[in-house]
Each structure stands twice: as C-alpha cells, then as structure tokens.
The first five atom37 places (N, CA, C, CB, O) and aatype in JSON, in Angstrom:
{
  "aatype": [20, 20, 20, 20, 20, 20, 20, 20, 20, 20, 20, 20, 20, 20, 20, 20, 20, 20, 20, 20, 20, 20, 20, 20, 20, 20, 20, 20, 20, 20, 20, 20, 20, 20, 20, 20, 20, 20, 20, 20, 20, 20, 20, 20, 20, 20, 20, 20, 20, 20, 20, 20, 20, 20, 20, 20, 20, 20, 20, 20, 20, 20, 20, 20, 20, 20, 20, 20, 20, 20, 20, 20, 20, 20, 20, 20, 20, 20, 20, 20, 20, 20, 20, 20, 20, 20, 20, 20, 20, 20, 20, 20, 20, 20, 20, 20],
  "atom_mask": [
    [1, 1, 1, 1, 1],
    [1, 1, 1, 1, 1],
    [1, 1, 1, 1, 1],
    [1, 1, 1, 1, 1],
    [1, 1, 1, 1, 1],
    [1, 1, 1, 1, 1],
    [1, 1, 1, 1, 1],
    [1, 1, 1, 1, 1],
    [1, 1, 1, 1, 1],
    [1, 1, 1, 1, 1],
    [1, 1, 1, 1, 1],
    [1, 1, 1, 1, 1],
    [1, 1, 1, 1, 1],
    [1, 1, 1, 1, 1],
    [1, 1, 1, 1, 1],
    [1, 1, 1, 1, 1],
    [1, 1, 1, 1, 1],
    [1, 1, 1, 1, 1],
    [1, 1, 1, 1, 1],
    [1, 1, 1, 1, 1],
    [1, 1, 1, 1, 1],
    [1, 1, 1, 1, 1],
    [1, 1, 1, 1, 1],
    [1, 1, 1, 1, 1],
    [1, 1, 1, 1, 1],
    [1, 1, 1, 1, 1],
    [1, 1, 1, 1, 1],
    [1, 1, 1, 1, 1],
    [1, 1, 1, 1, 1],
    [1, 1, 1, 1, 1],
    [1, 1, 1, 1, 1],
    [1, 1, 1, 1, 1],
    [1, 1, 1, 1, 1],
    [1, 1, 1, 1, 1],
    [1, 1, 1, 1, 1],
    [1, 1, 1, 1, 1],
    [1, 1, 1, 1, 1],
    [1, 1, 1, 1, 1],
    [1, 1, 1, 1, 1],
    [1, 1, 1, 1, 1],
    [1, 1, 1, 1, 1],
    [1, 1, 1, 1, 1],
    [1, 1, 1, 1, 1],
    [1, 1, 1, 1, 1],
    [1, 1, 1, 1, 1],
    [1, 1, 1, 1, 1],
    [1, 1, 1, 1, 1],
    [1, 1, 1, 1, 1],
    [1, 1, 1, 1, 1],
    [1, 1, 1, 1, 1],
    [1, 1, 1, 1, 1],
    [1, 1, 1, 1, 1],
    [1, 1, 1, 1, 1],
    [1, 1, 1, 1, 1],
    [1, 1, 1, 1, 1],
    [1, 1, 1, 1, 1],
    [1, 1, 1, 1, 1],
    [1, 1, 1, 1, 1],
    [1, 1, 1, 1, 1],
    [1, 1, 1, 1, 1],
    [1, 1, 1, 1, 1],
    [1, 1, 1, 1, 1],
    [1, 1, 1, 1, 1],
    [1, 1, 1, 1, 1],
    [1, 1, 1, 1, 1],
    [1, 1, 1, 1, 1],
    [1, 1, 1, 1, 1],
    [1, 1, 1, 1, 1],
    [1, 1, 1, 1, 1],
    [1, 1, 1, 1, 1],
    [1, 1, 1, 1, 1],
    [1, 1, 1, 1, 1],
    [1, 1, 1, 1, 1],
    [1, 1, 1, 1, 1],
    [1, 1, 1, 1, 1],
    [1, 1, 1, 1, 1],
    [1, 1, 1, 1, 1],
    [1, 1, 1, 1, 1],
    [1, 1, 1, 1, 1],
    [1, 1, 1, 1, 1],
    [1, 1, 1, 1, 1],
    [1, 1, 1, 1, 1],
    [1, 1, 1, 1, 1],
    [1, 1, 1, 1, 1],
    [1, 1, 1, 1, 1],
    [1, 1, 1, 1, 1],
    [1, 1, 1, 1, 1],
    [1, 1, 1, 1, 1],
    [1, 1, 1, 1, 1],
    [1, 1, 1, 1, 1],
    [1, 1, 1, 1, 1],
    [1, 1, 1, 1, 1],
    [1, 1, 1, 1, 1],
    [1, 1, 1, 1, 1],
    [1, 1, 1, 1, 1],
    [1, 1, 1, 1, 1]
  ],
  "atom_positions": [
    [[1.81, 12.13, -5.32], [1.39, 10.79, -4.92], [1.85, 10.51, -3.49], [1.94, 9.72, -5.88], [2.24, 9.38, -3.18]],
    [[1.81, 11.49, -2.66], [2.27, 11.35, -1.29], [1.51, 10.33, -0.47], [2.2, 12.65, -0.61], [2.1, 9.67, 0.38]],
    [[0.21, 10.18, -0.71], [-0.6, 9.24, 0.07], [-0.64, 7.85, -0.56], [-2.01, 9.77, 0.22], [-1.31, 6.96, -0.03]],
    [[0.05, 7.64, -1.65], [0.0, 6.35, -2.32], [0.91, 5.34, -1.63], [0.39, 6.49, -3.78], [1.83, 5.7, -0.89]],
    [[0.64, 4.06, -1.91], [1.45, 2.99, -1.33], [1.4, 1.78, -2.25], [0.98, 2.62, 0.09], [0.45, 1.6, -3.0]],
    [[2.44, 0.95, -2.18], [2.47, -0.29, -2.94], [1.44, -1.23, -2.35], [3.89, -0.93, -2.94], [1.33, -1.34, -1.13]],
    [[0.69, -1.92, -3.2], [-0.26, -2.94, -2.73], [0.01, -4.23, -3.48], [-1.74, -2.47, -2.93], [0.57, -4.21, -4.58]],
    [[-0.38, -5.32, -2.9], [-0.28, -6.62, -3.54], [-1.33, -7.52, -2.95], [1.14, -7.23, -3.38], [-2.02, -7.13, -2.0]],
    [[-1.47, -8.67, -3.48], [-2.49, -9.61, -3.07], [-2.09, -10.3, -1.76], [-2.74, -10.65, -4.17], [-1.01, -10.87, -1.66]],
    [[-2.95, -10.23, -0.77], [-2.68, -10.86, 0.53], [-2.49, -12.36, 0.35], [-3.83, -10.57, 1.53], [-3.2, -13.0, -0.43]],
    [[-1.56, -12.91, 1.08], [-1.33, -14.35, 1.04], [-0.41, -14.81, -0.06], [-2.61, -15.05, 0.92], [-0.18, -16.01, -0.21]],
    [[0.13, -13.89, -0.85], [1.07, -14.28, -1.89], [2.47, -13.83, -1.49], [0.68, -13.67, -3.27], [2.63, -12.89, -0.72]],
    [[3.44, -14.5, -2.01], [4.83, -14.17, -1.72], [5.24, -12.96, -2.56], [5.77, -15.39, -2.01], [5.31, -13.08, -3.78]],
    [[5.5, -11.8, -1.96], [5.86, -10.62, -2.73], [7.2, -10.76, -3.46], [5.92, -9.42, -1.83], [7.54, -9.93, -4.3]],
    [[7.96, -11.81, -3.14], [9.25, -12.06, -3.8], [9.15, -13.15, -4.87], [10.29, -12.44, -2.77], [10.15, -13.46, -5.52]],
    [[7.96, -13.73, -5.05], [7.8, -14.84, -6.0], [7.93, -14.41, -7.45], [6.45, -15.49, -5.78], [7.88, -13.22, -7.76]],
    [[8.09, -15.38, -8.33], [8.26, -15.12, -9.76], [6.94, -15.33, -10.52], [9.35, -16.03, -10.34], [6.11, -16.16, -10.13]],
    [[6.77, -14.58, -11.6], [5.66, -14.74, -12.54], [4.29, -14.76, -11.86], [5.84, -16.01, -13.32], [3.53, -15.72, -11.98]],
    [[4.0, -13.7, -11.15], [2.71, -13.57, -10.49], [1.82, -12.6, -11.27], [2.89, -13.09, -9.04], [2.28, -11.59, -11.78]],
    [[0.54, -12.94, -11.35], [-0.45, -12.06, -11.96], [-1.62, -11.94, -10.99], [-0.92, -12.59, -13.36], [-2.15, -12.95, -10.52]],
    [[-2.03, -10.71, -10.7], [-3.18, -10.48, -9.84], [-4.1, -9.45, -10.49], [-2.74, -10.01, -8.43], [-3.67, -8.65, -11.32]],
    [[-5.36, -9.49, -10.09], [-6.35, -8.55, -10.6], [-6.96, -7.81, -9.42], [-7.45, -9.27, -11.44], [-7.44, -8.44, -8.47]],
    [[-6.95, -6.51, -9.48], [-7.57, -5.67, -8.47], [-8.82, -5.04, -9.07], [-6.58, -4.57, -7.96], [-8.78, -4.54, -10.2]],
    [[-9.92, -5.05, -8.33], [-11.18, -4.44, -8.77], [-11.74, -3.58, -7.64], [-12.21, -5.52, -9.21], [-11.66, -3.94, -6.47]],
    [[-12.3, -2.46, -8.02], [-12.9, -1.57, -7.02], [-14.09, -0.87, -7.65], [-11.86, -0.53, -6.49], [-13.99, -0.31, -8.74]],
    [[-15.22, -0.92, -6.96], [-16.39, -0.15, -7.38], [-16.47, 1.08, -6.52], [-17.69, -1.0, -7.29], [-16.2, 1.04, -5.32]],
    [[-16.86, 2.19, -7.13], [-16.98, 3.44, -6.39], [-18.06, 4.29, -7.05], [-15.62, 4.21, -6.35], [-18.37, 4.12, -8.23]],
    [[-18.63, 5.18, -6.28], [-19.71, 6.03, -6.78], [-19.21, 7.46, -6.96], [-20.92, 6.0, -5.83], [-18.37, 7.96, -6.21]],
    [[-19.74, 8.1, -7.99], [-19.43, 9.5, -8.28], [-20.76, 10.25, -8.34], [-18.61, 9.66, -9.62], [-21.66, 9.85, -9.08]],
    [[-20.88, 11.31, -7.59], [-22.14, 12.07, -7.56], [-22.34, 12.91, -8.81], [-22.17, 12.98, -6.34], [-23.45, 13.02, -9.32]],
    [[-21.26, 13.48, -9.3], [-21.35, 14.27, -10.53], [-20.1, 14.01, -11.35], [-21.5, 15.79, -10.23], [-19.02, 13.75, -10.81]],
    [[-20.27, 14.07, -12.64], [-19.14, 13.82, -13.53], [-18.13, 14.94, -13.36], [-19.6, 13.71, -15.0], [-18.49, 16.12, -13.3]],
    [[-16.88, 14.57, -13.27], [-15.81, 15.53, -13.04], [-14.54, 15.03, -13.71], [-15.58, 15.75, -11.54], [-14.49, 13.93, -14.25]],
    [[-13.51, 15.86, -13.68], [-12.23, 15.46, -14.25], [-11.67, 14.27, -13.47], [-11.23, 16.63, -14.25], [-11.74, 14.24, -12.24]],
    [[-11.12, 13.31, -14.19], [-10.55, 12.13, -13.54], [-9.18, 11.85, -14.15], [-11.49, 10.9, -13.69], [-9.06, 11.62, -15.36]],
    [[-8.17, 11.86, -13.32], [-6.81, 11.56, -13.75], [-6.33, 10.35, -12.95], [-5.85, 12.79, -13.56], [-6.41, 10.33, -11.73]],
    [[-5.82, 9.37, -13.67], [-5.31, 8.15, -13.05], [-3.79, 8.2, -13.08], [-5.85, 6.88, -13.76], [-3.2, 8.42, -14.14]],
    [[-3.17, 7.99, -11.94], [-1.72, 7.83, -11.86], [-1.47, 6.41, -11.41], [-1.06, 8.89, -10.87], [-1.99, 5.97, -10.38]],
    [[-0.67, 5.69, -12.19], [-0.48, 4.26, -11.92], [0.96, 3.86, -12.16], [-1.42, 3.42, -12.81], [1.64, 4.38, -13.05]],
    [[1.41, 2.92, -11.35], [2.76, 2.38, -11.45], [2.69, 0.88, -11.18], [3.75, 3.09, -10.46], [1.82, 0.42, -10.43]],
    [[3.59, 0.14, -11.77], [3.67, -1.3, -11.51], [5.13, -1.71, -11.58], [2.82, -2.1, -12.54], [5.94, -1.05, -12.23]],
    [[5.46, -2.78, -10.91], [6.85, -3.24, -10.92], [7.24, -3.79, -12.29], [7.06, -4.32, -9.84], [8.35, -3.55, -12.76]],
    [[6.33, -4.53, -12.94], [6.66, -5.15, -14.23], [5.72, -4.74, -15.36], [6.64, -6.65, -14.08], [6.19, -4.29, -16.41]],
    [[4.4, -4.87, -15.17], [3.44, -4.62, -16.25], [2.06, -4.43, -15.65], [3.44, -5.79, -17.27], [1.76, -5.0, -14.6]],
    [[1.2, -3.65, -16.31], [-0.19, -3.51, -15.88], [-1.11, -3.29, -17.08], [-0.34, -2.34, -14.9], [-0.67, -2.89, -18.16]],
    [[-2.4, -3.58, -16.87], [-3.48, -3.24, -17.81], [-4.61, -2.67, -16.96], [-3.96, -4.51, -18.66], [-5.0, -3.28, -15.96]],
    [[-5.13, -1.53, -17.33], [-6.19, -0.9, -16.55], [-7.4, -0.62, -17.43], [-5.68, 0.4, -15.9], [-7.29, -0.18, -18.58]],
    [[-8.58, -0.88, -16.84], [-9.87, -0.59, -17.49], [-10.73, 0.19, -16.51], [-10.59, -1.91, -17.94], [-10.68, -0.04, -15.3]],
    [[-11.51, 1.09, -17.03], [-12.48, 1.84, -16.24], [-13.84, 1.65, -16.9], [-12.1, 3.36, -16.11], [-14.03, 2.01, -18.06]],
    [[-14.78, 1.09, -16.15], [-16.12, 0.79, -16.66], [-16.07, -0.05, -17.94], [-16.89, 2.09, -16.91], [-16.85, 0.17, -18.87]],
    [[-15.15, -1.0, -17.97], [-15.02, -1.9, -19.1], [-14.26, -1.35, -20.29], [-16.35, -2.31, -19.53], [-14.06, -2.05, -21.28]],
    [[-13.84, -0.09, -20.21], [-13.12, 0.55, -21.31], [-11.62, 0.45, -21.05], [-13.55, 2.03, -21.48], [-11.15, 0.85, -19.98]],
    [[-10.88, -0.08, -22.01], [-9.43, -0.17, -21.89], [-8.85, 1.23, -21.82], [-8.82, -0.97, -23.07], [-9.15, 2.08, -22.67]],
    [[-8.02, 1.47, -20.81], [-7.36, 2.77, -20.64], [-5.93, 2.69, -21.16], [-7.38, 3.2, -19.16], [-5.5, 3.52, -21.97]],
    [[-5.18, 1.68, -20.67], [-3.77, 1.62, -21.06], [-3.14, 0.31, -20.58], [-2.99, 2.83, -20.48], [-3.55, -0.26, -19.57]],
    [[-2.14, -0.14, -21.32], [-1.22, -1.18, -20.86], [0.08, -0.45, -20.6], [-1.04, -2.38, -21.92], [0.51, 0.37, -21.41]],
    [[0.69, -0.75, -19.5], [1.9, 0.0, -19.23], [2.99, -0.76, -18.52], [1.57, 1.17, -18.46], [2.74, -1.66, -17.72]],
    [[4.17, -0.37, -18.83], [5.31, -0.82, -18.05], [5.87, 0.33, -17.22], [6.39, -1.4, -18.96], [7.09, 0.51, -17.17]],
    [[5.02, 1.11, -16.55], [5.52, 2.22, -15.74], [6.26, 1.62, -14.56], [4.36, 3.17, -15.26], [5.77, 1.63, -13.43]],
    [[7.42, 1.1, -14.84], [8.18, 0.34, -13.85], [8.87, 1.28, -12.87], [9.2, -0.56, -14.53], [9.46, 2.29, -13.25]],
    [[8.77, 0.91, -11.62], [9.38, 1.74, -10.58], [9.65, 0.9, -9.35], [8.47, 2.94, -10.23], [9.13, -0.2, -9.2]],
    [[10.47, 1.43, -8.51], [10.74, 0.86, -7.19], [10.14, 1.8, -6.16], [12.28, 0.66, -6.95], [9.96, 2.98, -6.44]],
    [[9.81, 1.3, -4.96], [9.24, 2.19, -3.94], [10.11, 3.41, -3.65], [9.03, 1.42, -2.66], [9.59, 4.49, -3.36]],
    [[11.4, 3.26, -3.74], [12.29, 4.39, -3.44], [12.54, 5.29, -4.66], [13.61, 3.88, -2.91], [13.15, 6.35, -4.52]],
    [[12.1, 4.88, -5.84], [12.3, 5.66, -7.07], [11.01, 5.62, -7.87], [13.51, 5.1, -7.92], [10.88, 4.87, -8.84]],
    [[10.05, 6.44, -7.48], [8.7, 6.38, -8.03], [8.59, 7.13, -9.35], [7.71, 6.93, -7.04], [8.86, 8.33, -9.42]],
    [[8.2, 6.42, -10.38], [7.87, 6.96, -11.69], [6.5, 6.4, -12.03], [8.97, 6.59, -12.8], [6.24, 5.22, -11.76]],
    [[5.62, 7.2, -12.6], [4.28, 6.7, -12.87], [3.76, 7.2, -14.21], [3.32, 7.12, -11.75], [4.24, 8.2, -14.75]],
    [[2.75, 6.47, -14.73], [2.02, 6.9, -15.92], [0.82, 7.7, -15.43], [1.58, 5.67, -16.81], [0.26, 7.42, -14.37]],
    [[0.42, 8.69, -16.21], [-0.77, 9.46, -15.88], [-1.7, 9.45, -17.09], [-0.4, 10.91, -15.48], [-1.28, 9.7, -18.21]],
    [[-2.99, 9.16, -16.83], [-3.98, 9.04, -17.9], [-5.22, 9.86, -17.56], [-4.36, 7.56, -18.14], [-5.68, 9.85, -16.41]],
    [[-5.75, 10.56, -18.54], [-7.0, 11.29, -18.38], [-8.15, 10.31, -18.6], [-7.08, 12.5, -19.37], [-8.31, 9.78, -19.71]],
    [[-8.94, 10.06, -17.58], [-10.04, 9.1, -17.65], [-11.41, 9.79, -17.58], [-9.92, 8.08, -16.53], [-12.42, 9.14, -17.33]],
    [[-11.42, 11.1, -17.79], [-12.65, 11.87, -17.65], [-13.77, 11.32, -18.53], [-12.39, 13.32, -17.99], [-14.91, 11.22, -18.07]],
    [[-13.48, 10.98, -19.77], [-14.51, 10.51, -20.7], [-15.14, 9.19, -20.26], [-13.92, 10.36, -22.09], [-16.29, 8.92, -20.59]],
    [[-14.4, 8.36, -19.54], [-14.91, 7.05, -19.13], [-15.62, 7.09, -17.77], [-13.77, 6.06, -19.07], [-16.31, 6.14, -17.41]],
    [[-15.47, 8.17, -17.02], [-16.08, 8.28, -15.7], [-17.57, 8.6, -15.85], [-15.38, 9.37, -14.84], [-17.95, 9.47, -16.63]],
    [[-18.42, 7.88, -15.1], [-19.86, 8.06, -15.18], [-20.4, 8.58, -13.85], [-20.55, 6.75, -15.55], [-19.81, 8.37, -12.79]],
    [[-21.49, 9.25, -13.94], [-22.22, 9.63, -12.73], [-22.85, 8.36, -12.18], [-23.31, 10.73, -13.02], [-23.44, 7.57, -12.92]],
    [[-22.72, 8.15, -10.87], [-23.24, 6.93, -10.26], [-22.12, 5.92, -10.07], [-24.36, 6.33, -11.1], [-20.98, 6.29, -9.76]],
    [[-22.45, 4.65, -10.27], [-21.51, 3.56, -10.01], [-20.46, 3.44, -11.12], [-22.26, 2.25, -9.85], [-20.78, 3.49, -12.3]],
    [[-19.21, 3.27, -10.7], [-18.08, 3.08, -11.61], [-17.28, 1.88, -11.1], [-17.18, 4.36, -11.69], [-17.37, 1.49, -9.94]],
    [[-16.49, 1.32, -12.02], [-15.66, 0.17, -11.64], [-14.3, 0.29, -12.33], [-16.35, -1.18, -12.02], [-14.22, 0.45, -13.54]],
    [[-13.26, 0.2, -11.52], [-11.9, 0.18, -12.06], [-11.34, -1.22, -11.86], [-10.99, 1.26, -11.38], [-11.56, -1.85, -10.83]],
    [[-10.62, -1.7, -12.87], [-10.01, -3.03, -12.82], [-8.58, -2.92, -13.32], [-10.83, -4.06, -13.68], [-8.32, -2.36, -14.4]],
    [[-7.66, -3.44, -12.54], [-6.24, -3.4, -12.91], [-5.66, -4.8, -12.81], [-5.45, -2.42, -12.01], [-5.72, -5.43, -11.75]],
    [[-5.12, -5.29, -13.9], [-4.39, -6.56, -13.91], [-2.91, -6.2, -13.86], [-4.74, -7.44, -15.19], [-2.43, -5.39, -14.65]],
    [[-2.21, -6.8, -12.92], [-0.79, -6.49, -12.72], [0.02, -7.76, -12.82], [-0.56, -5.8, -11.35], [-0.36, -8.8, -12.3]],
    [[1.15, -7.66, -13.51], [2.05, -8.8, -13.66], [3.38, -8.45, -13.02], [2.25, -9.17, -15.17], [3.95, -7.4, -13.27]],
    [[3.86, -9.35, -12.18], [5.19, -9.2, -11.55], [6.06, -10.34, -12.05], [5.09, -9.22, -9.96], [5.83, -11.5, -11.73]],
    [[7.07, -9.99, -12.84], [7.95, -11.02, -13.41], [8.88, -11.62, -12.35], [8.78, -10.42, -14.54], [9.21, -12.8, -12.41]],
    [[9.29, -10.81, -11.39], [10.17, -11.3, -10.33], [11.64, -11.24, -10.68], [9.8, -12.69, -9.98], [12.49, -11.75, -9.94]],
    [[11.96, -10.63, -11.81], [13.35, -10.47, -12.2], [13.49, -9.12, -12.91], [13.83, -11.65, -13.12], [12.52, -8.59, -13.45]],
    [[14.67, -8.59, -12.9], [14.92, -7.29, -13.5], [14.65, -7.28, -14.99], [16.34, -6.87, -13.25], [15.15, -8.14, -15.72]],
    [[13.85, -6.31, -15.47], [13.56, -6.17, -16.89], [13.88, -4.77, -17.39], [12.11, -6.51, -17.17], [13.5, -4.41, -18.5]],
    [[14.58, -3.98, -16.58], [14.9, -2.64, -17.01], [15.93, -2.76, -18.1], [15.41, -1.75, -15.85], [16.38, -1.74, -18.64]]
  ]
}
C-alpha cells in the first residue's frame, strides 16, 4: 500500500468527534478481472461495490502503524461501469 494515503472530507475538522462521511467513486473496467480491496479506517467502515455489501470493519490503524483488511471483490466487479461506496465513522476517541 505504498501509494495509499489517508483521506477525509474537505472542510471538516479532522480532529472532531463523531463524524460520519460517505465516499463514492464510479469507475470503468474493460474486462472482468481479479479485484482485491485493501481498506483501513480510524474507527469503523462499511463498504459496498455495485450495491453489494462487502464488509463492515474496524480495521483500525494510525498513519504510522498501518494495518488493513483485505477483501476479494472479484465476484462483484462488472465489465463496464462500477461504483464503490464507503461509509466511514470517526469516533474521535481511542477505542483500541
């Protein structure tokens, strides 16, 4: 995950408490292929691909100590247009 980076919603306080944001991205695939999702969140996440629930996770990590969940999404990936949606919750306090 060398090219990965933490993202958050622009205009929100990254230090605030009890924040929930939803990220959506549409992308095209020319041919069906293997798809592996690696995902991490500070507190909690829910991810769907093309409307199919993939996983709820607490793959909790800090930028300096990266731990992630990995999911095989090959069956949900379609040729043509696809959509990934991730709901992320940041509690703002330690839950480890």
